[in-house]
C-alpha positions in Angstrom: 0.0 0.0 0.1 1.0 3.5 -0.6 1.4 6.0 2.1 -2.1 7.4 1.0 -4.3 4.6 1.5 -2.5 3.5 4.5 -3.7 7.0 5.7 -7.0 6.4 4.4 -7.2 2.9 5.9 -5.8 4.3 9.2 -8.5 7.0 9.1 -11.6 4.5 8.5 -10.3 2.0 11.1 -10.2 5.1 13.8 -14.0 6.1 12.9 -14.9 2.5 13.1 -13.2 2.3 16.5 -15.1 5.5 17.6 -18.5 3.9 16.4 -17.9 0.8 17.9 -17.2 2.7 21.5 -20.2 5.0 20.8 -22.4 1.9 20.5 -20.8 0.2 23.5 -21.7 3.5 25.5 -25.2 3.3 24.3 -25.6 -0.3 25.2 -24.4 0.2 28.7 -26.4 3.2 29.2 -29.4 1.4 28.0 -29.1 -1.8 30.4 -28.6 0.9 33.5 -31.9 2.8 32.0 -33.5 -0.6 31.8 -32.4 -1.7 35.3 -33.6 1.1 36.9 -36.9 1.3 35.5 -37.2 -2.4 36.5 -36.4 -1.5 39.9 -39.1 1.5 39.9 -41.9 -1.1 38.4 -41.0 -3.4 41.2 -41.3 -0.7 43.8 -44.5 0.6 42.7 -45.8 -2.8 42.4 -44.6 -3.9 46.3 -46.4 -0.3 47.2 -49.7 -1.2 45.7 -49.7 -5.1 46.0 -51.8 -5.0 49.5 -54.3 -2.9 47.8 -54.8 -4.9 44.8 -54.9 -8.1 46.8 -57.6 -6.7 49.1 -59.8 -5.9 45.4 -59.2 -9.3 44.2 -60.3 -11.0 47.5 -63.6 -8.3 47.2 -64.1 -9.6 43.8 -63.6 -13.3 44.2 -65.8 -13.1 47.4 -68.7 -11.6 45.5 -68.2 -13.8 42.8 -68.3 -16.9 44.9 -71.5 -15.2 46.5 -73.1 -15.2 42.7 -72.3 -18.3 42.2 -73.9 -19.6 45.4 -76.9 -17.8 44.5 -77.5 -19.4 40.9 -77.0 -23.1 42.2 -79.6 -22.3 44.9 -82.4 -20.8 42.8 
């Protein structure tokens, strides 16, 4: 290769390296972002779990009562 071609080749390699570094950083940030979001969702789920459980229990009791009433009559 001539010196001109070597310079171009080296420059292209440098550009590819920069691009790969940016992609790697972006992937790391996305993983961090998703992890933070998952933690936030888990916290909200834990916060509202008791109320959801109470609502489900109430609904199941109502369903059971209607089933029992249908069976009787």
